[in-house]
N, C-alpha and C positions, 0 to 999 in steps of 0.2 A: 200720557201714553208711555208705557215702559219701553225699554231698549229693544226687546225682542219684537214687540208690535211695531215700533218705529222701523226696524230693519225690514220687516216683512212689507209694510206699507210702502216704503220708499223703493224697495226692490221691485214690487209688483208694478208700481207706476213707471219706474225707469225701464223695466223690461217691456212693458206695453208700448212705451214711446220710442225706445231706442233699440230694442231687440238684442241682437248679437253684439251691439256696441258696449254692452255691460259685460265685462269679463268675469267679475266675481263680486260677491258680497259676503261679508263676514261680520261677526260681532267680536271685535278684538279689544281686550281690556275694557269691556263694558262700553264700547264705542262702535256704532255702525260704520263700517268701512266699505266703500265701493270702488273697485278698480274698473276704469273705463278706458276705451280707446282714446288716445291722445287727441285725435282730430275732432272728437265730439265734445271736448271739455266746455267750450263756450255755450254750445247748445244745451248741454246737460245743466250747467249752472243757471242759464236763463230759464229753463224749464222749472228747476227747483225754486227759483226766485218767484216766478209768476204763478205757480200752482197755489190755489187758494187754501188747500188743506195743509200743505207743507210750509210754504212761505219762508224759505230759507233766505232771508233778506239782509243778512249780516255776514260779511267775510271776516272771520276771526284770524285766520292764519293762511299764509301761502308760503311754502318752504320747498327749496330744492332738495333733491335726494341723489345720492351717488352710490351705486352698488357695482363696483368694478368687476366683480366676478359674474354678474348677470349678463352674459353675452347677448348683444343685440338690444338690450334694455338696461343699459348701464345708468342712464340718468332718468330722473322722474321729478314730478312736482306733486306735493300734497296740499290739498285745500281743505280747510275746516270751515263749515258753514253753520250758522246758528239761527234758529227761530227764536227771537227774543221773547215775544209774548207767551209762548208755550214752553220756553226753556228747553228746546230740542237742539241737539247737535249731531252733525254727521261729518264724516271725513271722505273726501274723494281723492283717488290717486291715479296718476297716469304715468306710464313709463315709455321710453323711447331710446333710440340708439345714440351713443355719444358722437357718432359720425354724422348724424343729422339731428342736432338738438333744437329743432324748430317745432313750436307748438302755438296754437292760437292764443291771443291775449284775451283776458276776460274783463278788460277795462271798460268795455261797452256795457257790462252789467254792473260791475263794481268799480267806481272811480278810484277807490282806495287801493285797488290792485296795482295802480300805476307805480308807486314807489316800491311795493313788494316785488313786482316783476323786475324792476330795475335792479334791485338787490340780488335777486337770483341770477340775473344776467351777469352781473358783476362778479359774483362769487362762484358760479357754476358754469357760466357760458351758455345758459339756456336762452335761446332767441324766441321772444314772444312776438309772433307774426301779427302785425297790425297795431302794435303798441305805438302810442302817439309820440314818445320821446325816449326810445330805448338807448340809453347810454349809461356808462358807469356812474354809480351814485356815491360810493364810499372810497374806492381805490383810485389810484392815478390812471389817467388815460393811457399812459405809456406801458402799463403792465401788459405782458403778453401771455399771461397764464391766469388760471382761475383758482384762487387759494383754497376753496372749500372742497375741491375734488380730492379724492383719496389717491393721489398720484405720487406721494412722497413718503419716505420711511418715517416712522414715528420717532426713531432714535438714530443717533449716529453710531453705526456699527463699528467704526474705526477707533472709538474712544477706548483707551486702556486704563483710565483712571476710575472706572466704575466697578463696584463690587456688587454683583446682582444676587449673591447667594442668600441675602436677607429678604429678597423679594419674590422668591419662588420661581425663579427663571432657570 
């Protein structure tokens, strides 16, 4: 199945099952990408896992996202699912407010999501509701911030020892 056909097939099945819960679908960089309402993520993942034709039964990636300028939807999670026998891949995205970073866990569908969700909790502060053991996995428990959020300047603006004329700034 080519990428366009996969996009159409998955889009039709998701729209039939979840209606307005599917916000958008696009083919980005030759990859079918579906943006869905965050509260539906577990149901959508379970549907894609159990559907006989699609059978997305391998979680390749789960990654946190931070877009500080996207007011009301500053944080997100990206999931990549894979159908190994047919070598089909899709990407799901959800977005939500940084003020309420709570989304459902998908550990009931993919046990491998356990450590992935813990990592995104640790680095982005995303709370996966229903997770069996949601605690920091790489950073110290004493940390009061989430280091992967884009909340810090990239450079120290007070430095006087830098000459930026060679770097096009």
